[in-house]
TIGUZA-252753 format. One line per 8 residues: their letters; for each residue x, y, z of N, C-alpha, C. Coordinates in Angstrom, 1 decimal. Example, Ala and Ser with C-alpha at 12.3 -4.5 7.8 and 13.67 -1.06 7.14 Angstrom:
2
as = 13.2,-5.7,7.8,12.3,-4.5,7.8,13.2,-3.3,7.8 | 12.8,-2.2,7.1,13.7,-1.1,7.1,12.9,0.0,7.9
***
This chain:
206
xxxxxxxx = -8.2,-12.1,-7.0,-7.0,-11.4,-7.3,-6.1,-12.2,-8.3 | -6.0,-13.4,-8.0,-5.1,-14.3,-8.8,-5.7,-14.3,-10.3 | -7.0,-14.4,-10.4,-7.6,-14.4,-11.7,-7.4,-13.1,-12.4 | -7.5,-12.0,-11.7,-7.3,-10.7,-12.2,-5.9,-10.5,-12.7 | -4.9,-11.0,-12.0,-3.5,-10.9,-12.4,-3.2,-11.8,-13.6 | -3.8,-13.0,-13.5,-3.5,-13.9,-14.6,-4.1,-13.5,-15.9 | -5.2,-12.7,-15.8,-5.9,-12.3,-17.0,-5.4,-11.0,-17.6 | -5.2,-10.0,-16.7,-4.8,-8.7,-17.1,-3.4,-8.3,-16.9
xxxxxxxx = -2.6,-9.2,-16.3,-1.2,-9.1,-16.2,-0.7,-7.8,-15.6 | 0.1,-7.1,-16.4,0.8,-5.9,-16.0,-0.2,-4.8,-15.6 | -1.3,-4.6,-16.3,-2.3,-3.6,-16.0,-2.9,-3.9,-14.6 | -3.2,-5.1,-14.3,-3.8,-5.5,-13.0,-2.8,-5.2,-11.9 | -1.5,-5.5,-12.1,-0.5,-5.3,-11.1,-0.3,-3.8,-10.9 | -0.4,-3.0,-11.9,-0.2,-1.5,-11.8,-1.4,-0.9,-11.0 | -2.6,-1.4,-11.3,-3.8,-0.9,-10.6,-3.7,-1.3,-9.1 | -3.4,-2.5,-8.8,-3.3,-3.0,-7.4,-2.3,-2.2,-6.6
xxxxxxxx = -1.1,-2.1,-7.1,0.0,-1.4,-6.4,-0.3,0.1,-6.2 | -1.0,0.7,-7.2,-1.3,2.1,-7.1,-2.3,2.3,-6.0 | -3.4,1.5,-6.0,-4.4,1.6,-4.9,-3.9,1.3,-3.5 | -3.0,0.4,-3.5,-2.4,0.0,-2.2,-1.6,1.2,-1.6 | -0.8,1.8,-2.5,0.0,3.0,-2.0,-0.9,4.1,-1.5 | -2.1,4.1,-1.9,-3.1,5.2,-1.5,-3.7,4.8,-0.1 | -3.3,3.6,0.4,-3.9,3.2,1.7,-5.1,2.3,1.5 | -5.5,1.9,0.3,-6.6,1.0,0.1,-6.1,-0.4,0.2
xxxxxxxx = -6.7,-1.2,1.2,-6.1,-2.6,1.4,-6.6,-3.6,0.3 | -5.8,-3.6,-0.7,-6.1,-4.6,-1.8,-5.1,-5.7,-1.9 | -4.2,-5.8,-0.9,-3.2,-6.9,-0.9,-2.1,-6.8,-2.0 | -1.5,-5.7,-2.1,-0.4,-5.5,-3.1,0.8,-6.4,-2.9 | 1.1,-6.7,-1.6,2.2,-7.6,-1.3,2.0,-9.0,-1.9 | 0.8,-9.5,-1.7,0.5,-10.8,-2.2,0.4,-10.8,-3.7 | -0.1,-9.7,-4.3,-0.2,-9.5,-5.7,1.2,-9.5,-6.4 | 2.1,-8.8,-5.8,3.5,-8.7,-6.4,4.2,-10.1,-6.3
xxxxxxxx = 4.0,-10.8,-5.2,4.6,-12.1,-5.0,4.0,-13.1,-6.0 | 2.7,-13.0,-6.2,2.0,-13.9,-7.2,2.4,-13.6,-8.6 | 2.6,-12.3,-8.9,3.0,-11.9,-10.3,4.4,-12.5,-10.5 | 5.3,-12.4,-9.5,6.6,-13.0,-9.6,6.5,-14.5,-9.9 | 5.6,-15.2,-9.2,5.5,-16.6,-9.4,5.0,-16.9,-10.8 | 4.1,-16.1,-11.3,3.6,-16.2,-12.7,4.7,-16.1,-13.7 | 5.6,-15.1,-13.4,6.7,-14.9,-14.3,7.7,-16.0,-14.3 | 7.7,-16.9,-13.3,8.6,-18.0,-13.3,8.2,-19.1,-14.3
xxxxxxxx = 6.9,-19.0,-14.7,6.3,-20.0,-15.7,5.9,-21.3,-15.1 | 6.1,-21.5,-13.8,5.7,-22.8,-13.2,4.2,-22.9,-13.0 | 3.5,-21.8,-12.8,2.1,-21.9,-12.5,1.3,-22.1,-13.8 | 1.7,-21.6,-14.9,1.0,-21.7,-16.2,1.6,-22.5,-17.2 | 2.9,-22.9,-17.0,3.6,-23.6,-18.0,4.1,-22.8,-19.1 | 3.9,-21.5,-19.0,4.4,-20.5,-20.0,5.4,-19.6,-19.4 | 6.5,-19.4,-20.1,7.5,-18.4,-19.6,7.4,-17.1,-20.3 | 6.4,-17.0,-21.2,6.2,-15.7,-22.0,5.0,-14.9,-21.4
xxxxxxxx = 4.4,-15.4,-20.4,3.2,-14.7,-19.9,3.6,-13.4,-19.2 | 4.5,-13.4,-18.3,5.0,-12.2,-17.6,6.5,-12.3,-17.6 | 7.2,-11.2,-17.6,8.6,-11.1,-17.5,8.9,-10.6,-16.1 | 9.8,-11.2,-15.4,10.1,-10.8,-14.0,10.7,-9.4,-13.9 | 11.5,-9.0,-14.9,12.0,-7.6,-14.9,10.9,-6.6,-15.1 | 10.0,-6.9,-16.0,8.8,-6.0,-16.2,7.9,-6.0,-15.0 | 7.7,-7.1,-14.4,6.9,-7.2,-13.2,7.4,-6.3,-12.1 | 8.7,-6.3,-11.9,9.3,-5.5,-10.9,9.2,-4.0,-11.2
xxxxxxxx = 9.4,-3.7,-12.5,9.3,-2.3,-13.0,7.9,-1.8,-12.8 | 6.9,-2.5,-13.3,5.5,-2.1,-13.3,5.0,-1.9,-11.8 | 5.4,-2.9,-11.0,5.0,-2.8,-9.6,5.6,-1.5,-8.9 | 6.8,-1.2,-9.2,7.5,-0.1,-8.7,6.9,1.2,-9.2 | 6.6,1.3,-10.5,5.9,2.5,-11.0,4.5,2.7,-10.4 | 3.8,1.6,-10.2,2.5,1.7,-9.6,2.6,2.2,-8.1 | 3.6,1.7,-7.4,3.8,2.1,-6.0,4.1,3.6,-5.9 | 5.0,4.0,-6.8,5.4,5.4,-6.9,4.3,6.3,-7.3
xxxxxxxx = 3.5,5.8,-8.2,2.3,6.6,-8.7,1.3,6.9,-7.6 | 1.0,5.8,-6.9,0.0,5.9,-5.8,0.6,6.8,-4.7 | 1.9,6.6,-4.4,2.5,7.5,-3.4,2.5,8.9,-3.8 | 2.7,9.2,-5.0,2.7,10.6,-5.5,1.3,11.2,-5.4 | 0.3,10.4,-5.7,-1.1,10.9,-5.5,-1.3,11.3,-4.0 | -0.9,10.4,-3.1,-1.0,10.7,-1.7,-0.3,11.9,-1.3 | 0.9,12.1,-1.9,1.7,13.3,-1.6,0.9,14.6,-2.0 | 0.3,14.5,-3.2,-0.4,15.6,-3.8,-1.6,16.0,-2.9
xxxxxxxx = -2.3,14.9,-2.4,-3.4,15.1,-1.5,-3.0,15.9,-0.3 | -1.9,15.4,0.3,-1.4,16.1,1.5,-0.9,17.5,1.3 | -0.2,17.7,0.1,0.4,19.0,-0.2,-0.7,20.0,-0.5 | -1.7,19.6,-1.3,-2.7,20.6,-1.7,-4.0,20.5,-1.0 | -4.2,19.4,-0.3,-5.4,19.3,0.5,-5.2,19.6,2.0 | -4.2,18.9,2.6,-3.8,19.1,4.0,-5.0,19.0,4.9 | -4.9,19.8,5.9,-5.9,19.8,7.0,-7.3,20.3,6.5 | -7.3,21.1,5.5,-8.5,21.6,4.9,-9.3,20.4,4.3
xxxxxxxx = -8.5,19.4,3.7,-9.2,18.2,3.2,-9.8,17.4,4.2 | -9.2,17.3,5.4,-9.8,16.6,6.5,-11.1,17.2,7.0 | -11.1,18.6,7.0,-12.4,19.3,7.3,-13.5,18.9,6.4 | -13.2,18.8,5.1,-14.2,18.5,4.1,-14.6,17.1,4.0 | -13.7,16.2,3.9,-14.0,14.8,3.7,-13.4,13.8,4.7 | -13.0,14.4,5.8,-12.5,13.5,6.9,-13.4,12.4,7.3 | -14.7,12.7,7.4,-15.6,11.7,7.9,-15.7,10.5,6.9 | -15.4,10.7,5.6,-15.4,9.6,4.6,-14.1,8.9,4.7
xxxxxxxx = -13.0,9.5,5.0,-11.7,8.9,5.0,-11.4,8.4,6.4 | -12.3,8.7,7.4,-12.1,8.3,8.8,-10.8,8.8,9.4 | -10.5,10.1,9.0,-9.3,10.8,9.5,-9.8,11.9,10.4 | -8.9,12.2,11.4,-9.2,13.3,12.4,-8.0,14.2,12.4 | -8.1,15.3,13.0,-7.0,16.2,13.2,-5.9,15.6,14.1 | -6.4,14.8,15.1,-5.4,14.1,16.0,-4.5,13.1,15.2 | -5.1,12.5,14.1,-4.3,11.6,13.3,-3.2,12.4,12.6 | -3.6,13.6,12.1,-2.5,14.4,11.4,-1.5,14.9,12.4
xxxxxxxx = -1.9,15.2,13.6,-1.0,15.7,14.7,0.0,14.6,15.0 | -0.5,13.4,15.1,0.5,12.3,15.4,1.4,12.0,14.3 | 0.8,12.0,13.1,1.6,11.7,11.9,2.7,12.8,11.7 | 2.3,14.0,11.9,3.3,15.1,11.7,4.4,15.1,12.7 | 4.0,14.7,14.0,5.0,14.5,15.1,6.0,13.4,14.7 | 5.5,12.3,14.1,6.3,11.2,13.7,7.3,11.7,12.6 | 6.7,12.5,11.7,7.6,12.9,10.6,8.6,13.9,11.1 | 8.2,14.8,12.0,9.2,15.8,12.6,10.3,15.1,13.3
xxxxxxxx = 10.0,14.0,13.9,11.0,13.2,14.7,12.0,12.6,13.8 | 11.6,12.0,12.8,12.5,11.3,11.9,12.9,12.0,10.7 | 12.3,13.2,10.4,12.7,14.0,9.3,12.4,13.4,7.9 | 13.0,13.8,6.9,12.8,13.3,5.6,13.1,11.9,5.4 | 14.0,11.3,6.2,14.3,9.9,6.1,13.1,9.0,6.4 | 12.1,9.6,7.1,10.8,8.9,7.3,10.2,8.4,6.0 | 10.3,9.2,5.0,9.8,8.8,3.7,10.5,7.5,3.1 | 11.8,7.5,3.4,12.6,6.3,2.9,12.3,5.1,3.7
xxxxxxxx = 12.5,5.2,5.0,12.4,4.0,5.9,11.0,3.6,6.2 | 10.1,4.6,6.2,8.7,4.3,6.5,8.0,3.4,5.5 | 8.6,3.3,4.3,8.1,2.4,3.2,8.2,1.0,3.6 | 9.0,0.6,4.5,9.2,-0.8,4.9,8.5,-1.2,6.1 | 7.6,-0.2,6.6,6.9,-0.5,7.9,5.4,-0.6,7.5 | 4.8,-1.8,7.7,3.3,-2.0,7.4,2.5,-0.9,8.1 | 1.4,-0.4,7.4,0.5,0.6,7.8,1.2,2.0,7.7 | 2.4,2.2,8.2,3.0,3.5,8.1,3.3,3.8,6.7
xxxxxxxx = 3.6,2.9,5.8,3.9,3.1,4.4,2.7,3.7,3.7 | 1.5,3.4,4.3,0.3,3.9,3.6,0.0,5.3,3.8 | 0.5,6.0,4.9,0.2,7.4,5.1,1.4,8.3,5.0 | 2.6,7.7,4.9,3.8,8.5,4.9,3.8,9.5,3.8 | 3.2,9.2,2.6,3.2,10.1,1.5,2.3,11.4,1.8 | 1.1,11.1,2.4,0.3,12.2,2.8,0.9,13.2,3.8 | 1.6,12.6,4.7,2.3,13.4,5.7,3.4,14.2,5.1 | 4.2,13.6,4.2,5.2,14.3,3.5,4.7,15.5,2.7
xxxxxxxx = 3.5,15.3,2.2,2.8,16.4,1.5,2.4,17.5,2.4 | 1.8,17.1,3.5,1.3,18.1,4.5,2.5,18.9,5.1 | 3.7,18.2,5.3,4.9,18.8,5.8,5.6,19.6,4.7 | 5.1,19.6,3.5,5.6,20.4,2.4,7.1,20.0,2.1 | 7.3,18.7,2.1,8.6,18.2,1.7,8.8,18.5,0.2 | 10.0,18.9,-0.2,10.2,19.2,-1.6,9.9,18.0,-2.5 | 9.3,18.2,-3.6,8.9,17.1,-4.5,10.1,16.3,-5.0 | 11.2,17.0,-5.3,12.4,16.2,-5.8,12.9,15.2,-4.8
xxxxxxxx = 13.0,15.7,-3.5,13.4,14.7,-2.4,12.4,13.6,-2.2 | 11.1,14.0,-2.2,10.1,13.0,-2.0,10.2,11.9,-3.1 | 10.3,12.3,-4.3,10.3,11.3,-5.4,11.6,10.5,-5.4 | 12.7,11.1,-5.0,14.0,10.4,-4.9,13.9,9.3,-3.8 | 13.5,9.6,-2.6,13.4,8.7,-1.5,12.3,7.6,-1.8 | 11.2,8.1,-2.3,10.1,7.2,-2.6,10.4,6.2,-3.6 | 11.1,6.6,-4.7,11.5,5.7,-5.8,12.5,4.7,-5.3 | 13.4,5.1,-4.5,14.4,4.1,-4.0,13.7,3.1,-3.1
xxxxxxxx = 12.9,3.5,-2.2,12.3,2.6,-1.2,11.3,1.7,-1.9 | 10.4,2.3,-2.8,9.4,1.5,-3.5,10.1,0.4,-4.4 | 11.2,0.8,-5.0,11.9,-0.2,-5.9,12.4,-1.3,-5.1 | 13.0,-1.0,-4.0,13.6,-2.1,-3.1,12.4,-3.0,-2.7 | 11.3,-2.4,-2.2,10.2,-3.2,-1.7,9.6,-4.1,-2.8 | 9.3,-3.5,-3.9,8.7,-4.2,-5.0,9.6,-5.3,-5.6 | 10.8,-5.0,-5.8,11.8,-6.0,-6.4,11.9,-7.1,-5.4 | 12.0,-6.9,-4.1,12.1,-7.9,-3.2,10.9,-8.9,-3.2
xxxxxxxx = 9.7,-8.3,-3.2,8.5,-9.2,-3.2,8.4,-10.0,-4.5 | 8.6,-9.3,-5.6,8.5,-10.1,-6.9,9.5,-11.2,-7.0 | 10.7,-10.9,-6.5,11.8,-12.0,-6.6,11.5,-13.1,-5.6 | 10.8,-12.8,-4.5,10.4,-13.8,-3.6,9.4,-14.8,-4.3 | 8.4,-14.2,-4.9,7.4,-14.9,-5.7,8.1,-15.8,-6.8 | 9.0,-15.1,-7.5,9.7,-15.8,-8.6,10.5,-17.0,-8.0 | 11.1,-16.9,-6.9,11.9,-18.0,-6.3,11.0,-19.1,-5.8 | 9.8,-18.8,-5.3,8.9,-19.8,-4.9,8.4,-20.6,-6.1
xxxxxxxx = 8.0,-19.9,-7.2,7.7,-20.6,-8.5,6.7,-21.7,-8.3 | 7.1,-22.9,-8.6,6.2,-24.1,-8.5,5.7,-24.4,-7.1 | 6.4,-23.9,-6.1,5.9,-24.1,-4.7,4.7,-23.3,-4.3 | 4.4,-22.3,-5.2,3.3,-21.4,-4.8,2.0,-22.1,-4.5 | 1.6,-22.9,-5.5,0.3,-23.6,-5.3,0.3,-24.6,-4.1 | 1.4,-25.2,-3.9,1.6,-26.2,-2.8,1.5,-25.4,-1.5 | 2.1,-24.3,-1.4,2.0,-23.5,-0.2,0.6,-23.0,0.1 | -0.1,-22.6,-0.9,-1.5,-22.2,-0.8,-2.4,-23.3,-0.3
xxxxxxxx = -2.2,-24.5,-0.8,-2.9,-25.7,-0.4,-2.6,-26.1,1.0 | -1.3,-26.1,1.4,-0.9,-26.5,2.7,-1.5,-25.6,3.8 | -1.6,-24.3,3.4,-2.1,-23.3,4.4,-3.5,-22.9,4.2 | -4.3,-23.7,3.4,-5.6,-23.3,3.0,-6.5,-23.1,4.2 | -6.5,-24.1,5.1,-7.4,-24.0,6.3,-7.0,-22.9,7.2 | -5.7,-22.7,7.4,-5.2,-21.6,8.2,-5.6,-20.3,7.5 | -5.6,-20.3,6.2,-5.9,-19.1,5.5,-7.4,-18.7,5.7 | -8.3,-19.7,5.8,-9.7,-19.3,6.1,-9.8,-18.7,7.5
xxxxxxxx = -9.1,-19.3,8.5,-9.1,-18.7,9.8,-8.6,-17.3,9.8 | -7.4,-17.1,9.2,-6.8,-15.8,9.1,-7.7,-14.8,8.5 | -8.4,-15.2,7.4,-9.3,-14.3,6.7,-10.4,-13.8,7.6 | -11.0,-14.8,8.4,-12.1,-14.5,9.3,-11.6,-13.5,10.4 | -10.4,-13.8,10.9,-9.8,-12.9,11.9,-9.6,-11.5,11.4 | -9.1,-11.5,10.1,-8.8,-10.2,9.5,-10.1,-9.4,9.3 | -11.2,-10.1,8.9,-12.5,-9.4,8.7,-12.9,-8.7,10.0 | -12.8,-9.5,11.1,-13.2,-9.0,12.4,-12.4,-7.8,12.8
xxxxxxxx = -11.1,-7.9,12.6,-10.1,-6.8,13.0,-10.5,-5.5,12.2 | -10.7,-5.7,10.9,-11.1,-4.5,10.0,-12.4,-3.9,10.5 | -13.4,-4.7,10.9,-14.6,-4.2,11.3,-14.5,-3.4,12.6 | -13.7,-4.0,13.5,-13.5,-3.3,14.8,-12.7,-2.0,14.6 | -11.7,-2.0,13.7,-11.0,-0.8,13.3,-11.8,0.3,12.8 | -12.7,-0.1,11.8,-13.6,0.9,11.2,-14.6,1.5,12.2 | -15.1,0.6,13.1,-16.0,1.1,14.1,-15.3,2.1,15.1 | -14.1,1.8,15.4,-13.3,2.7,16.3,-13.0,4.0,15.6
xxxxxxxx = -12.6,3.9,14.4,-12.3,5.2,13.7,-13.6,6.0,13.5 | -14.7,5.4,13.2,-15.9,6.1,13.0,-16.3,6.8,14.3 | -16.2,6.2,15.4,-16.5,6.8,16.7,-15.6,8.0,16.9 | -14.3,7.9,16.6,-13.3,9.0,16.8,-13.7,10.2,15.9 | -14.0,9.9,14.7,-14.4,11.0,13.8,-15.7,11.7,14.3 | -16.7,10.9,14.7,-17.9,11.5,15.2,-17.7,12.3,16.5 | -16.8,11.8,17.3,-16.6,12.5,18.6,-15.9,13.8,18.4 | -14.9,13.8,17.4,-14.3,15.1,17.1,-15.2,16.1,16.5
xxxxxx = -16.1,15.7,15.6,-17.0,16.6,14.9,-18.1,17.1,15.9 | -18.4,16.3,16.9,-19.4,16.7,17.9,-18.8,17.8,18.8 | -17.5,17.6,19.1,-16.8,18.5,20.0,-16.5,19.8,19.2 | -16.3,19.7,17.9,-16.0,20.9,17.1,-16.9,20.9,15.9 | -18.2,21.2,16.1,-19.1,21.2,15.0,-18.8,22.1,13.8 | -18.0,23.1,14.0,-17.7,24.0,12.9,-16.7,23.4,11.9
***
């Protein structure tokens, strides 16, 4: 990812943030922080490689773009989409029931505050679409939340600057362990979701 960002710059950042907003785990938080560190000039010795203001803007646009796609999927696909491709997305009707109950409990503010909660921020757009939240309100709340989130992460990376490489080296061994644990967790998660999807389809074959 670091090579991708260092080589393709703003385009790479836009792609990563867009995919992440769709729920694809590509590490957008780390990408935004690293892009901020690149913008500081301490990693490359160049201050013209990336601009911190543009980094924050591009990251925010990517986050909003991915969120908007998720909203469109929920608005125009909804439960019918789960019927058709649920087994590929590892989604069930129970997932939508829980998500809609969460949205009903917190209302439209869920779109604003849900952006700051890990995992929740990945599906809040789809739920807003399924709940038929008005596009104008969705875009307003999403843009505000995504901007705060992206600006905060890029500024954090910018502030770290020269310390970025040192931090990576200091936590390199711990990073290997964390990666191994993360792989196991993801594998268990997918196995659990696959069983849930198969169980629901077996109970309701139609």
